[in-house]
N, C-alpha and C positions, 0 to 999 in steps of 0.2 A: 911276621907272626900273623897267624889268621885270627879272625874275630872269634871264631869257636874256641880256639886255645887261650885267647885273652879272656873270654868268658869262663873258662874253666879255672883259670888262675884267680880271677876275681871270686868265684864260687868257693875255691879252696880257701883263699885268704880270709873270707868272710866265715867260714866253717872254723877256722883255727883261731880267729880272733873272737868269734862268738857274736860277729856282726850280721844279723839277718837281713839287713838292707842290702849290704855289700853281696852277701850270698844270694839273694833274690836278683840283684842287678846282673851278676854272672849267669844266672840261669836265663834270665831274659835275654842277655846278650847271645848266649847260645841258641836260643829258639829263634831269635831274629836271623842269625847267619843260617840256620838249618831251612828257614822258609826261603831265604834268599837262594841258597842251593837248590832248593826244590823248583823255584821259578825258573832258575837256569836250565835245569834238567828238562823241564817241561818245554822251554823254548828250543833246546836241541832236539827233543823227540819230536816235535811239530815240524821243525825243519827237514829232519829225515824223511818224515811221513809225506811232506810236500814234494821232496825230491822223489821218493818212491812212485807217487801219483804221477808226477810228470813223465817219469820213464815208462809207466805203464800206458799213459795215453799215447806216448811216442811209439811204443811197441804196437798198440793197437792200430794207430794210424798207418804204420808201416804194413802191417798185416793186410790192411785194406787196400792199399796200393798194390802189394804182391799178389792180391787175388784179381785184379782187374775188374772191368765193368761187370762181368757175369759171375764174378765170385769164384768159387772153386769148381764150376760146372766144366766138366772134361767131355771129352768126345765119349758118349755112352754106346755108340754103334760098334759092335764087334765084329770083326771080319768073320764071315761064315757063309 
């Protein structure tokens, strides 16, 4: 059972028994779990951003290799 669900149960139990302390404890438990989930999402987002950045650098590096020493300078003399 998730911490968020446990918090909801505590909050509901506190509401039913008119125990404000238990109710507040359940709400705090839910906020704590929501904050943890947010941190985990931020870590995943950062990891994906780093992966995208590495892929972009790799692509740019390969494009530089493909151009060679003179870049994309081609033969501009046309037959005529």
